[in-house]
C-alpha positions in Angstrom: 128.8 125.3 114.0 126.5 127.8 111.8 128.2 129.3 109.3 129.7 132.0 109.4 128.4 135.5 107.6 130.7 136.9 105.1 130.3 140.9 103.9 130.1 141.9 100.8 133.4 144.1 101.1 135.2 140.7 103.2 133.9 138.0 100.4 137.7 139.2 97.8 139.3 137.1 101.4 136.6 134.2 100.8 136.3 134.0 96.8 137.6 130.8 96.5 135.5 128.9 98.4 132.5 130.0 95.6 134.5 127.4 93.5 133.1 124.9 95.8 129.5 125.0 94.1 130.6 126.1 91.2 130.8 122.5 89.6 127.2 121.7 91.5 125.6 124.4 90.5 126.5 124.0 86.3 125.9 119.7 86.7 122.4 121.1 88.9 121.7 122.7 86.2 121.9 121.4 83.5 120.2 118.5 84.1 118.1 119.6 86.9 116.7 122.5 86.5 117.3 122.8 82.7 115.1 119.9 82.3 112.4 121.1 84.7 111.4 124.7 83.0 112.2 122.6 79.4 108.9 120.3 81.1 106.7 123.7 82.2 107.5 125.5 78.2 106.7 122.6 76.6 103.1 121.6 78.9 102.0 124.5 76.9 103.0 122.7 73.3 101.6 120.4 71.1 105.2 118.7 70.6 106.3 115.7 69.3 109.8 116.3 70.5 111.6 117.3 67.7 109.5 120.8 67.2 107.3 122.7 68.0 104.3 122.7 66.0 101.4 124.5 67.8 100.8 126.3 70.5 98.1 125.2 72.9 97.9 127.0 76.5 96.2 125.3 78.8 94.5 122.7 76.5 96.8 120.1 77.6 96.2 120.7 81.1 92.3 120.6 80.4 92.5 117.8 78.7 94.2 115.8 81.5 91.9 117.5 83.9 88.7 115.7 81.7 90.7 112.3 81.4 89.6 109.7 83.3 92.8 107.5 82.6 94.8 109.3 84.3 92.9 110.9 87.4 92.7 106.8 87.8 96.0 107.0 87.9 96.1 109.1 90.3 93.9 106.9 92.0 95.8 104.0 92.0 98.4 106.0 93.5 96.7 106.6 96.8 95.3 103.7 96.9 98.5 101.2 96.5 99.8 104.3 99.2 97.1 103.7 102.4 98.4 99.8 101.3 101.5 100.3 101.3 100.9 102.8 104.8 99.2 99.6 106.1 103.0 97.8 105.3 104.1 99.2 107.4 102.4 97.9 110.1 105.2 94.4 109.9 107.9 96.1 110.3 106.7 98.2 113.9 105.6 95.1 115.2 108.7 93.3 113.9 111.5 96.1 114.9 109.0 96.0 118.8 109.9 92.7 119.1 113.3 92.9 118.2 114.1 95.2 121.2 111.8 93.9 123.6 114.9 90.7 123.3 116.8 90.7 126.9 119.3 89.1 125.4 121.8 91.8 123.5 123.5 88.8 120.9 119.8 87.9 120.2 119.2 91.6 118.8 123.0 91.1 117.2 121.6 88.4 114.7 117.9 89.6 114.2 120.3 93.2 113.1 122.0 91.6 110.5 119.7 89.2 109.2 116.8 92.3 108.5 119.8 93.8 106.5 120.6 90.9 103.9 116.9 90.1 102.6 117.3 95.1 102.3 120.5 93.5 99.9 118.4 91.9 97.2 118.0 95.1 94.7 114.1 95.3 94.6 114.0 94.5 90.9 115.1 91.0 91.3 111.7 90.6 94.4 109.5 91.9 92.1 111.0 89.5 89.2 110.4 86.5 91.1 107.3 87.0 92.7 105.9 87.2 88.7 107.9 84.3 88.3 106.9 82.2 90.9 103.9 83.8 93.0 101.9 84.6 90.6 102.5 82.0 88.0 98.5 81.6 87.4 98.6 77.3 86.9 101.0 76.0 89.0 102.3 79.7 90.9 103.4 79.5 95.4 100.3 82.2 95.6 97.1 80.0 94.4 98.5 76.1 95.8 98.5 78.7 99.5 95.2 78.8 98.2 94.0 76.0 97.5 95.7 74.5 100.4 95.0 76.6 103.3 91.1 76.3 102.1 91.3 80.1 101.3 90.3 79.5 97.8 87.0 78.6 98.6 86.1 80.5 101.3 86.5 82.9 98.2 84.6 81.0 95.9 81.6 81.5 97.7 82.9 84.7 98.4 83.0 85.6 94.5 79.5 83.9 93.8 77.5 85.5 96.9 78.3 88.8 96.6 78.9 88.7 92.8 82.2 89.4 91.6 81.9 88.1 88.0 84.2 84.8 88.7 87.5 86.1 89.4 87.5 83.0 91.9 85.3 79.6 89.9 86.3 75.7 91.8 88.8 74.4 89.0 89.8 78.1 87.5 93.1 78.7 89.2 92.8 83.3 89.2 95.5 84.6 86.6 96.2 87.5 88.9 99.0 89.7 86.0 96.5 88.7 83.1 93.0 89.3 84.9 92.1 93.2 85.5 90.4 92.8 88.2 92.7 91.0 89.9 96.1 92.9 89.0 95.5 96.2 91.2 95.0 93.2 94.4 98.7 91.3 92.5 100.3 94.9 93.2 99.5 95.5 96.7 100.1 92.1 97.4 103.9 91.4 96.5 106.7 91.6 98.3 104.8 90.1 101.8 105.1 90.5 104.7 106.0 93.8 103.3 109.4 94.0 106.5 112.2 96.8 104.6 114.8 96.6 106.5 115.1 100.5 106.6 111.8 101.2 108.5 112.8 98.2 111.1 116.4 99.9 112.0 115.1 102.5 112.1 112.7 102.5 114.5 114.6 100.4 115.9 116.8 103.0 116.2 113.6 105.2 118.1 113.3 102.2 120.4 116.5 102.0 121.8 117.0 105.9 122.2 113.9 105.2 125.3 115.1 105.5 128.7 114.7 102.5 130.7 114.0 103.7 133.7 110.1 104.2 131.8 110.6 100.4 131.5 111.1 99.7 134.9 107.3 102.2 136.1 105.5 100.6 133.6 107.2 97.1 134.8 106.1 97.5 138.4 103.2 99.4 137.9 102.3 95.8 136.7 101.5 97.2 132.8 100.3 94.2 130.1 102.6 94.0 126.4 100.0 96.0 124.6 99.6 98.9 127.2 103.4 99.1 126.8 103.2 98.9 123.2 100.4 101.8 123.2 101.1 103.9 126.0 105.0 103.7 126.1 106.4 102.8 122.8 104.0 104.3 120.4 103.9 107.4 121.5 107.7 108.1 121.6 108.1 107.0 118.2 105.7 108.1 116.7 108.1 110.5 115.0 109.6 108.4 113.1 106.4 106.6 112.1 105.4 109.8 110.8 108.4 110.2 108.9 107.9 107.1 107.3 104.3 107.5 106.3 105.1 110.9 104.0 108.2 108.5 102.8 105.6 106.4 101.2 103.4 107.8 100.5 105.1 110.2 98.5 107.8 107.8 96.7 104.5 105.8 95.8 102.7 109.0 94.4 106.1 109.1 91.9 107.1 106.1 91.3 106.9 103.9 88.5 109.6 100.9 88.8 108.2 98.5 90.3 104.9 98.6 88.8 106.4 98.8 84.9 109.0 95.4 85.9 105.4 94.2 87.1 102.5 95.0 85.0 104.9 96.0 81.8 104.2 99.9 80.6 100.8 99.3 79.2 100.1 98.6 82.9 99.1 95.1 82.7 95.5 93.8 80.7 93.0 97.4 80.4 95.9 99.1 81.5 94.0 99.1 85.0 97.8 99.7 87.7 98.4 102.6 86.1 100.0 105.1 88.2 100.7 108.9 87.2 104.6 108.4 85.8 103.6 105.1 84.1 101.0 107.1 82.0 103.6 110.2 81.6 106.4 108.2 79.6 103.2 105.9 78.1 102.6 108.9 76.6 105.9 109.8 76.1 107.5 106.9 73.9 104.6 105.1 73.2 102.1 108.2 71.7 104.8 110.8 71.0 103.1 113.1 73.3 105.6 114.9 74.5 103.8 118.4 74.8 100.9 116.4 76.9 103.4 114.2 78.4 105.6 117.4 80.4 101.6 118.8 82.1 101.4 114.9 83.2 105.5 116.3 84.7 104.1 119.3 86.2 101.3 117.9 87.3 102.9 115.0 89.4 105.2 117.4 90.7 102.9 120.0 92.0 101.5 117.2 93.7 104.2 116.0 96.0 105.6 119.3 96.5 101.9 120.2 97.9 101.9 117.3 100.2 105.8 117.5 101.5 105.4 121.0 102.2 101.6 119.9 104.1 103.5 117.7 105.7 106.7 119.8 106.7 103.5 122.4 107.8 102.1 120.1 110.4 105.1 118.2 112.1 105.2 120.7 114.7 101.2 121.7 115.5 101.1 123.5 118.4 103.5 126.2 116.8 100.3 127.0 114.7 98.8 130.1 116.3 94.6 131.1 116.7 94.2 132.2 113.1 96.1 129.2 111.8 94.5 126.8 113.6 91.1 128.9 112.7 92.8 128.3 108.9 93.1 125.1 109.0 89.8 124.3 110.7 88.1 126.2 107.7 90.5 124.1 105.1 88.5 120.8 106.9 85.7 122.6 105.8 86.1 123.6 102.6 87.2 119.7 102.2 83.9 118.8 103.5 82.5 121.0 100.2 84.4 119.4 97.5 83.6 116.0 98.9 79.8 116.8 98.7 80.7 117.8 95.3 82.3 115.5 94.6 80.0 112.8 96.2 76.8 115.2 93.3 78.4 116.2 90.7 80.9 115.0 87.4 84.1 112.7 86.8 86.0 116.0 86.8 84.8 117.5 90.0 84.9 114.0 91.5 87.8 113.1 90.5 90.1 116.6 91.0 88.3 116.6 95.3 88.8 113.2 95.9 92.4 113.4 95.0 92.5 117.2 96.9 90.8 115.4 99.6 93.3 112.6 100.2 96.2 114.2 99.8 95.1 116.3 103.1 93.8 113.3 105.7 96.9 111.4 104.6 99.6 114.3 105.1 97.6 114.6 109.0 99.7 113.8 112.6 96.9 112.7 115.9 98.2 116.2 116.3 96.1 118.2 114.1 93.5 115.5 114.4 93.0 116.7 117.7 92.6 119.8 116.7 89.8 118.7 114.9 87.7 116.9 117.7 89.4 118.8 121.1 89.4 116.1 123.8 86.8 117.3 127.2 88.1 118.7 129.4 89.6 115.6 132.7 88.1 116.1 136.4 90.8 116.8 138.2 90.9 116.1 141.9 89.9 117.1 144.4 92.8 117.1 147.3 92.8 118.2 150.9 95.4 120.8 152.6 98.3 119.4 153.2 101.3 118.1 151.9 99.6 116.2 149.3 98.3 113.1 151.8 95.8 111.5 150.6 92.5 111.7 153.9 93.9 107.8 155.2 96.9 110.0 156.2 99.2 108.0 153.0 100.6 109.6 150.1 100.4 109.0 146.5 103.7 107.7 146.1 103.8 105.4 148.9 100.0 103.6 148.1 101.6 103.4 144.3 104.3 101.3 146.0 102.6 100.2 148.5 100.6 98.3 145.9 102.5 97.5 144.0 104.7 95.8 146.9 101.5 94.1 147.4 101.0 92.3 143.9 103.9 90.7 143.1 104.4 89.3 147.1 101.2 87.6 145.4 102.4 84.1 144.6 99.3 83.6 142.1 100.5 86.9 140.1 103.9 86.1 140.2 103.6 82.3 138.4 100.8 84.4 136.5 103.4 86.5 135.6 106.0 83.9 134.3 103.9 82.1 132.9 102.6 84.9 130.9 106.4 86.3 129.9 107.5 83.0 128.9 104.5 83.0 126.0 105.5 86.6 124.9 109.0 85.6 124.7 108.0 82.0 122.7 105.5 84.2 120.6 107.8 87.4 119.7 110.9 84.4 118.5 108.1 83.2 116.3 106.9 86.2 115.3 110.8 87.1 114.2 111.5 84.3 112.8 108.1 83.6 111.4 109.1 87.1 108.9 112.0 86.5 108.2 111.4 82.9 107.3 109.2 85.3 104.2 111.4 87.9 103.5 114.6 85.3 103.0 111.8 83.0 100.1 113.3 85.0 97.6 116.4 84.6 97.9 115.6 81.3 98.6 113.9 80.5 95.3 116.6 82.0 93.1 119.6 79.5 94.6 118.0 77.0 95.1 116.5 77.4 91.1 120.0 78.9 89.7 120.8 74.4 89.7 118.1 72.7 87.9 116.9 72.3 84.5 113.1 73.6 83.5 111.9 70.2 83.6 113.1 69.6 87.3 111.5 73.4 87.9 108.0 72.2 86.6 108.5 69.3 88.4 109.9 69.9 92.5 110.3 73.7 91.6 110.9 75.2 96.0 112.9 71.4 96.8 116.9 70.3 96.1 116.7 67.3 93.3 119.6 66.1 92.3 121.3 66.1 89.5 122.7 70.4 90.5 123.3 71.7 86.7 126.4 74.2 87.9 126.3 75.1 84.2 123.3 77.3 84.5 126.1 79.6 86.4 127.8 79.4 83.6 125.7 80.4 80.7 124.1 82.8 83.4 128.0 84.6 83.8 128.3 84.4 80.2 124.7 86.2 79.8 125.0 88.5 82.8 128.4 89.3 83.1 129.3 92.9 79.7 126.0 94.6 81.7 127.4 93.8 85.6 130.9 95.1 84.2 128.6 98.2 83.1 126.1 98.1 85.8 130.1 98.2 88.3 131.3 100.8 86.5 128.5 103.6 85.9 128.0 102.3 89.6 131.5 103.1 91.0 131.6 106.4 88.7 128.6 107.7 89.4 129.4 107.1 93.7 132.6 108.6 93.4 131.4 112.0 91.6 129.8 112.6 93.8 131.0 112.2 96.9 133.5 114.4 95.6 130.6 116.7 94.8 128.8 116.5 97.8 131.6 117.2 99.9 132.4 120.5 98.6 129.1 121.5 98.1 128.2 121.2 102.1 131.1 123.5 103.0 130.5 125.8 101.1 126.5 125.8 103.0 128.5 124.8 106.3 131.3 126.6 106.5 130.2 130.1 105.3 127.2 132.3 104.7 128.6 134.5 101.7 125.9 136.1 99.2 123.8 133.9 97.2 124.7 130.7 99.7 120.8 131.4 100.9 119.5 131.4 97.0 121.0 128.7 95.7 120.5 126.7 99.0 117.0 127.1 98.9 116.4 126.0 95.3 118.4 122.4 96.0 116.0 122.1 98.7 113.4 123.0 95.7 115.4 120.4 94.3 114.7 117.7 97.0 111.3 118.0 96.5 111.0 117.9 93.5 110.7 114.3 91.6 112.7 113.4 89.5 110.6 111.1 87.2 108.5 114.4 86.4 111.1 115.6 84.2 112.1 112.1 83.1 110.9 113.2 79.1 112.5 116.8 79.0 116.0 115.2 80.2 115.7 113.0 77.8 115.2 115.4 75.0 118.5 116.8 76.4 120.2 114.3 76.5 119.4 113.7 73.2 120.5 117.2 71.8 123.8 116.8 74.0 124.3 113.3 71.4 124.6 111.8 75.0 121.8 108.7 74.2 123.1 105.1 74.7 125.9 106.3 76.8 127.7 105.5 79.8 128.4 108.8 80.4 124.3 109.6 81.1 123.7 107.2 83.1 127.0 108.9 85.5 125.6 112.5 84.9 122.6 112.1 85.9 123.2 110.1 88.4 125.5 112.3 90.1 123.3 115.5 89.6 120.2 113.8 91.5 122.2 111.8 94.0 124.2 115.0 94.9 121.6 116.5 96.6 120.6 114.5 99.2 124.8 114.4 100.1 124.5 117.9 100.5 121.8 118.3 102.1 123.5 115.0 105.0 126.9 116.3 104.8 125.8 120.0 105.5 124.1 119.0 108.3 127.9 116.8 110.0 130.0 119.7 109.3 128.3 121.9 110.3 128.8 119.8 114.1 133.0 120.1 113.6 133.6 122.0 116.0 135.0 125.2 115.1 138.4 125.8 116.7 139.4 123.5 114.5 139.0 126.0 111.6 139.9 128.5 113.6 143.5 127.1 114.3 143.4 126.8 110.8 142.6 129.9 109.6 145.2 131.7 112.1 147.9 129.2 110.0 147.0 130.4 106.9 144.8 127.5 105.9 142.6 128.2 102.9 139.5 126.8 102.2 140.8 124.5 99.7 143.3 123.0 103.0 140.7 123.3 105.2 138.2 121.1 103.0 141.3 118.6 103.2 143.1 118.4 106.5 140.2 119.0 108.3 137.1 117.6 106.7 137.9 114.8 104.4 139.6 113.1 108.0 136.7 113.4 110.2 134.4 112.6 107.0 135.2 109.0 106.7 132.2 107.3 108.4 129.6 109.3 107.0 131.1 109.4 103.5 131.3 105.7 103.6 127.1 106.1 103.9 126.0 108.6 101.8 129.1 105.9 99.6 127.0 103.1 100.0 123.0 104.3 99.4 124.1 106.5 96.3 125.8 103.0 94.5 123.3 100.8 95.5 120.3 103.1 94.8 122.9 104.0 91.1 122.8 99.9 90.8 119.1 99.3 91.4 118.0 102.0 88.7 116.5 100.5 85.6 113.8 103.6 84.6 116.0 105.7 83.1 118.4 103.4 81.4 115.4 101.1 79.9 114.8 105.1 78.8 118.4 106.5 77.3 119.5 102.7 76.2 119.3 100.9 73.0 123.1 99.6 72.7 122.4 96.3 74.4 126.1 95.8 75.1 126.3 98.8 77.0 123.0 98.0 79.1 123.1 98.0 82.8 122.2 95.1 84.5 118.9 96.0 85.6 117.8 95.9 82.1 119.4 93.2 81.0 117.1 90.5 83.9 114.2 92.6 82.4 114.8 91.7 79.1 115.5 88.1 80.0 112.6 88.0 82.5 110.0 89.4 79.5 111.4 86.2 77.3 109.2 83.6 76.4 110.7 80.7 76.1 112.3 80.8 79.5 115.2 79.1 80.9 114.5 78.6 84.7 117.7 78.0 85.8 119.6 80.7 84.5 117.6 83.2 84.8 117.5 82.3 88.7 121.3 82.6 88.2 121.8 85.4 86.6 119.8 87.0 89.4 121.6 85.7 92.3 125.0 87.3 89.9 123.2 90.5 90.2 123.3 90.4 93.8 127.0 89.0 94.4 128.4 93.1 94.0 125.9 94.1 96.0 126.3 91.4 98.9 130.0 91.6 98.9 129.5 95.8 99.4 127.7 95.0 101.9 129.6 92.7 103.9 132.3 95.3 103.7 130.5 98.0 104.8 127.7 96.5 107.1 128.9 98.0 110.2 129.4 101.0 108.7 126.2 101.5 107.0 124.4 100.5 110.3 125.5 102.6 112.6 125.1 105.6 110.0 121.9 104.7 110.1 120.6 104.4 112.9 122.6 106.8 114.6 120.9 109.2 112.0 117.8 107.9 112.4 118.5 108.2 116.5 119.2 112.0 115.7 116.1 112.9 113.8 
């Protein structure tokens, strides 16, 4: 259903529909567009957040172009983005392995199990890795290197390649304390890097492949690798590319995980500083608010260019000859820029590196073919007639005869059966191995939660007696008030988001009235703009409105940003609603409020549940904004409290892990009651996309 156009002369009959979008416009305008505009304005000043002392013009931006630390932060962001692209490979193989399971019960079991790690908040996983795996003396990563013999190999490589003594026999590397290893730690954490969202998205795409294609491939005798490269991979490239773009963009604009792993200073020597973390440090440690606003503007421009460029290249076949020529010209310019980087100073070097990586990482396979077009294949010459070969046998008959002969051979059948059994074994073993790694943080969290410190240092990963269940009581006393705060914030923000998003989606999906196109484009712009880029002017706005250190600030800001995604999803759902229902309601004299109540709301239950679950999880896991805004310990959300507990010098490991578990319980309960709804909405959306 396309929005029904309404002329200006007819707007008096539909004036009430503007009431649906009014709260959305107020919230987005006040807490999204105003901070963005304020950031642009103050980026031209030397500003400390209290007064505008000096107009600097473009000097903030010029200083940024000369700032090596700033460009190194972008360099690190693209390095992490490239590694995050590589980390997508295990999730793809897991999805293929699950898809090829012939037993539907096993498929359902695997899908359910891979959702469970998604329940654990990402901050908790980071803190577990920081506590258990990266610990220098007895960390699991160093233990694994010693047990497997890889440490000796790394020590020899260190000596041969002159790494500077990172790996030396008799001395364990400090992953988070060595400036040469901190970036490696930021890459390694989370192994095997299998995200539930990626697995479910790939799996949904794979399940949409017709069975006839697999049957034809089996008759033709293709192997498992050929089946993957020639059948499955080409048909799911759309979802792979979409996830790839999301991964790169999220890496560039994210600072939360690096902040939790390396601290606000970016680890030793600041080597783990990403652009968003650099901006936060300049604003709240150095009090250079105007300078930080300039960082946010550049970060926004980079992300928006990447998103826009990615949207354009999603459909390369639609380009005409002129556009393809422009593309080739851009590639030549980027090659020239690379040469300039090779022989010029640091400023040009860093600028061209960022631009080159920005474009190259955005290229899909089809655009690469535009640069290196394949040679035309020789066209086989057939004899005249109705497709019959010189031997008097049609190609189809010859194909069937050879397939029948191949499957009639007993040796071929025996080898095929043995290979099939071996592949099934490897497939299930791989899935269970990945699941074991995925559940390891949850296992450690539960096991350590009933230990005292002595038991933890002696046997951290095994069950020991006696069990100290009083750790849970200690953790309950420390965490419960913050859990209540997070429940209130997440629930209120979710309800407000769903109400506003449903009204806004109805406005855009139902009618095309004056100003609706302008408002929709304004909404799309906010979808592309990274929220963290506006953090500094948003902080000043909340201070001026006396909302600092209040739960209302987190609720309103969360709803203002969350409704943008909600409107985008719900609009498509409302547009798919049959037009006859609305026409019948109009004939009965129902106004827009009644149509929303009687038609849209009853039909929107599943999609509202999916959007609500996703927003609740996002609000629960958010800790960057609360870390900046909240000061009163009694009002902290649970994630900020966990970060404070993990940063204490003297740790009680049992209560600490019990606190992590308590912080995860509300999300686990939410998934228990909404798992079926969430998976259905997620997989159906993936198939539809």
